[in-house]
Structures are given as structure tokens and as C-alpha cells.
C-alpha positions in Angstrom: 0.1 0.0 -0.1 1.1 3.5 -0.9 2.3 5.8 1.6 0.2 8.8 3.1 0.0 12.0 0.8 -1.9 15.4 0.6 -4.4 15.4 -1.8 -6.2 18.8 -3.1 -9.7 19.2 -4.6 -10.0 22.8 -6.4 -13.4 24.2 -6.6 -14.2 26.5 -9.7 -17.0 28.5 -11.2 -15.9 27.8 -14.9 -16.6 30.6 -17.8 -17.1 30.0 -21.0 -13.9 30.7 -22.2 -10.8 28.8 -22.1 -8.6 31.5 -21.4 -10.3 33.0 -18.4 -10.6 29.4 -16.9 -7.0 28.7 -17.3 -5.9 32.0 -15.3 -8.2 31.3 -12.6 -7.1 27.5 -11.9 -3.1 28.4 -12.3 -3.6 30.3 -9.3 -5.6 27.9 -7.3 -2.9 25.2 -8.6 0.3 27.2 -6.9 -2.1 27.8 -4.0 -2.6 23.7 -3.7 0.8 23.3 -4.0 2.6 26.0 -2.1 0.1 24.1 1.0 1.9 20.5 0.5 -0.5 19.0 -2.0 1.5 16.2 -4.3 -1.7 15.5 -5.7 -4.0 18.2 -7.3 -7.7 17.7 -9.1 -10.0 20.0 -10.6 -13.8 19.8 -11.4 -15.7 18.4 -14.7 -15.3 20.7 -17.5 -12.5 22.7 -16.2 -11.5 24.3 -19.5 -15.2 25.5 -20.0 -18.9 25.6 -19.3 -20.2 26.7 -22.5 -23.8 26.1 -22.6 -24.3 26.8 -26.5 -23.8 23.4 -28.1 -22.5 25.5 -31.5 -20.3 27.7 -29.7 -18.6 24.6 -27.6 -17.8 22.7 -31.0 -16.4 25.9 -32.2 -14.1 26.4 -29.0 -13.2 22.7 -28.6 -10.0 21.7 -29.5 -8.5 18.3 -29.9 -6.5 17.0 -27.0 -3.2 17.7 -28.9 -3.9 21.5 -29.6 -5.8 21.8 -26.1 -4.6 25.2 -24.0 -6.1 24.6 -20.9 -4.1 20.9 -21.2 -0.8 22.4 -22.1 -1.1 24.9 -19.3 -1.7 22.2 -17.0 1.0 20.1 -18.5 3.5 23.1 -17.2 1.8 23.3 -14.0 2.7 19.9 -13.1 5.9 20.7 -14.0 6.4 23.9 -12.1 4.9 22.2 -8.7 6.1 18.9 -9.1 2.6 17.9 -8.4 0.3 15.2 -9.9 -2.7 16.5 -11.9 -6.2 15.5 -12.5 -7.7 17.4 -15.1 -11.2 16.0 -13.7 -12.1 16.9 -17.3 -12.1 19.4 -20.2 -14.3 19.4 -23.3 -12.6 18.4 -26.6 -13.4 17.3 -29.9 -13.6 13.4 -30.3 -11.4 11.5 -32.7 -14.4 9.8 -33.6 -16.8 10.5 -36.8 -18.8 13.7 -36.8 -22.3 14.3 -36.1 -24.7 13.5 -39.1 -24.6 17.3 -39.9 -21.0 17.2 -40.1 -20.8 19.0 -36.6 -17.9 17.7 -34.2 -19.0 15.4 -31.5 -17.1 16.0 -28.5 -15.6 14.3 -25.4 -16.1 14.8 -21.9 -12.4 13.5 -20.9 -10.9 13.2 -17.8 -6.6 13.3 -18.1 -4.5 12.3 -15.1 -0.8 13.8 -15.4 2.7 12.9 -13.4 4.7 15.3 -12.2 6.8 15.6 -15.3 3.2 16.9 -17.0 3.0 13.3 -18.8 -0.8 11.9 -19.8 -0.6 9.0 -18.0 -4.2 8.0 -18.1 -7.2 9.1 -20.1 -11.2 8.3 -19.6 -14.2 9.6 -21.6 -17.4 9.9 -19.4 -19.2 6.7 -20.4 -22.9 8.0 -19.2 -24.7 10.8 -20.4 -26.4 13.2 -18.7 -29.3 13.0 -20.3 -32.6 14.2 -17.9 -35.6 17.0 -17.8 -35.3 18.0 -14.1 -38.5 19.8 -13.9 -38.9 23.7 -14.4 -37.5 24.0 -17.6 -34.0 22.4 -16.6 -33.0 20.2 -19.7 -30.1 18.4 -20.1 -29.1 16.1 -23.4 -25.4 15.5 -23.4 -25.7 12.7 -25.7 -26.5 15.1 -28.5 -23.0 16.9 -28.6 -20.9 14.3 -26.7 -19.5 10.7 -27.5 -19.8 8.3 -24.5 -16.6 6.4 -23.2 -16.7 2.8 -23.8 -13.5 1.7 -21.5 -13.3 1.3 -17.8 -9.7 3.0 -16.5 -7.7 2.1 -13.9 -4.2 4.3 -13.5 -1.4 3.5 -11.4 -0.3 6.6 -9.0 2.8 6.7 -6.9 0.0 5.9 -3.8 -2.1 3.5 -5.4 -4.5 2.5 -8.1 -7.1 5.4 -9.5 -10.2 4.4 -10.7 -11.2 7.5 -13.2 -15.0 8.5 -13.5 -16.7 11.6 -14.3 -19.6 13.1 -12.4 -23.4 11.4 -13.8 -21.2 7.9 -13.8 -21.6 8.2 -10.1 -25.1 6.9 -10.5 -24.0 3.5 -11.5 -22.7 1.9 -8.7 -21.6 -1.3 -10.9 -18.7 0.8 -12.9 -17.3 1.4 -8.7 -17.8 -2.1 -7.6 -15.8 -3.2 -11.0 -13.3 -0.7 -10.6 -12.8 -1.6 -6.9 -12.5 -5.6 -7.8 -9.8 -4.6 -10.4 -7.5 -3.2 -7.7 -8.7 0.7 -7.4 -7.6 2.0 -4.3 -9.2 5.8 -5.2 -12.1 6.8 -7.0 -12.3 10.3 -8.9 -15.4 11.4 -9.4 -14.9 15.4 -10.9 -18.2 16.7 -10.9 -20.5 19.7 -12.1 -23.3 18.8 -10.2 -26.6 21.0 -10.5 -28.1 22.2 -7.3 -31.7 20.4 -7.0 -29.7 17.0 -7.3 -26.8 18.1 -5.3 -28.5 19.0 -2.3 -30.9 15.4 -2.1 -28.2 13.3 -3.5 -24.2 14.5 -3.5 -23.4 13.5 0.1 -25.4 10.4 0.4 -24.0 8.8 -3.1 -20.8 10.1 -2.6 -20.3 8.2 0.6 -22.3 5.2 -0.4 -19.5 4.8 -3.1 -16.9 4.9 -0.7 -18.6 2.7 1.7 -19.7 0.1 -1.0 -15.8 0.1 -2.7 -13.9 0.5 0.2 -12.1 3.2 -1.4 -11.2 6.8 -0.9 -13.4 9.0 -3.1 -12.0 12.2 -4.6 -14.9 14.5 -5.8 -13.6 17.9 -7.0 -16.8 20.2 -8.1 -18.0 23.1 -9.7 -19.5 25.4 -7.8 -21.7 28.7 -8.2 -23.7 30.6 -11.0 -22.4 30.1 -14.6 -22.9 32.0 -17.9 -26.2 30.9 -19.2 -28.1 30.3 -16.6 -26.5 27.0 -14.8 -26.2 26.7 -11.0 -23.5 24.3 -9.8 -24.0 22.8 -6.0 -20.0 22.8 -5.0 -19.4 20.7 -1.6 -16.2 19.5 -3.2 -15.7 16.4 -1.2 -12.8 13.9 -0.4 -14.3 10.6 1.7 -12.4 7.9 3.2 -13.0 4.1 2.8 -14.9 3.9 6.0 -17.6 6.9 4.7 -16.3 9.5 6.7 -15.8 13.2 5.4 -12.2 14.3 5.1 -13.2 17.5 3.3 -16.0 19.3 2.2 -15.8 22.6 -0.2 -18.7 23.9 0.9 -19.8 27.0 -1.6 -17.6 29.1 -4.0 -14.4 29.1 -5.5 -11.1 27.8 -3.6 -8.7 24.7 -2.6 -9.6 22.0 0.1 -6.8 20.2 1.1 -7.1 16.5 3.2 -4.5 14.0 4.3 -4.9 10.4 2.6 -3.7 7.5 4.3 -4.0 4.4 2.1 -3.6 2.1 4.8 -7.2 3.1 5.9 -8.5 1.2 2.7 -7.0 -2.3 3.9 -8.7 -1.9 7.4 -12.1 -0.8 6.1 -11.8 -4.0 3.3 -10.8 -5.8 6.2 -13.7 -5.0 8.8 -16.2 -5.1 5.6 -14.9 -7.6 3.1 -18.2 -7.1 0.9 -16.1 -7.0 -2.1 -15.5 -10.7 -1.7 -18.7 -12.0 -1.0 -20.3 -11.9 -4.4 -22.9 -14.8 -5.2 -24.7 -15.4 -8.6 -28.2 -14.8 -8.2 -31.7 -15.3 -10.8 
């Protein structure tokens, strides 16, 4: 099991312009590293939250050309921290839409301390919901869903990478844990109605069910286009105890992570080894 380390969740309120978001996140990464963080994590859609699909497609770049990713590589090299781009909006490498417009990917990227991408995960589950009151989301119209579960090696253990709405599909997390995950990343841009009722209980449940640490950096605030996100970036230990809660607003939130607690929790509650077939 890996050694203890300091983790940081960055809580942001991303706007529609990537350049402005780069400037904001740069300061937060520096603040986290100065406070001793060795692993710094950003929320979902850290590079932009553009509500208009045609503008998102115009602004999105392929991963190789994305300025936010380029900046993050330099932040990792400058600070010596591992960095998780919770997700960035990039142009998908697959076929275009039926109308010829590019499809997008909601991609989480893990960088090592040298700024090299060691793992990538495209969000599998698309947020297609009607929350009432005119609040409707149809991610599948613009985003190509991922197909692969991703487990990444870090200096402290194995990281199971997911994004936001994946949270509601517990079989993914069980599969990650049974494949060796020690930590689960769930970067998010949760809406306020669902956040108030479901955020804490689901994050704690995923930690308890898997015996993993859960890292959930989140967007927080009022975004251009009217979207309102819940905030409350969470770090939860394998017994379901909340180590850090970002509440509301932009900022850096730290927690000391002891990987030794993983084996302790799984020994006390070994449910990952008790699956039985049923009809």
C-alpha cells in the first residue's frame, strides 16, 4: 500500500472562455502546491462550461491542441504535483455528427509530475435528464460516450477514473474496486437540485461500497447561461467519513490521505469478496 500524501480538490466556477479559466485555475494549482498538495484535482469541464452547443464545438480543440491541457502540463512540471484534469471538453477523435459538426468528448486526464498524460477516461454515462422547471440536459446530443473502464497507476495506489453522472451507476465502481482501485475520482458539475438531495449520500455510499477513498472536486456557483452548480467538493475515506467539504465558492480544499485505511476498511467489511450469483 502506498504512503500517506496530501490531496487537494480545486473548486471552481468555470466560465465559457477557456483562457479565463486557465488564469483562474493556475492560481489555485499554485495555492494547492504551496500548501503541500502532491495530488491536485480539478472539477468536470474545467476548461469551459459553454451552454450553447455550437459555441462549445467551435471553442473545443483536439486534445493535442488544447491550451488548457498545455497549461496543466506546465503546472505539473513547475510544482512537481500529479494533476487530474477532472475533465476537459475536447473534440472527439471519432466520426462527426450527422450534420457534419464535430462530436465532443468529456475527457478526464491524469498527468504525472513531469506533465505526461498517464491515463485518459471519456465519460461513459450521458446526462440526459429533465429536472423540471425548464432545466433540461441532453449530453448525448453533443458528446460521444466513452466505452472503457480506466484504472491508473499513481505513486500512492491505483486510481479508478470516472466523471459526474457516472456516480449513479454503482456497478462501475464495484468493477473498479474489484479490479484493484484504491481511489475513485468523481469530478463533477452537479446541479443544485440534485446536489442538495443526492450528492453527499451517493459519494459516501460509493466509498463505503468499495472501501476506496473518493475524490470529488466540483464546480460551484452561477455560470453563464443560467446553470447553477452545487459545489461541496468532497474527499471521503473508505469508511465513508468526510475528510473535506468545499461548501460553496471558489477555492482549494486539502485532506491528508492514508492509504492504510483501505485495507482496514475492507478487512472490517469484506463485501467486495462476497458476491454470489443469483437469478
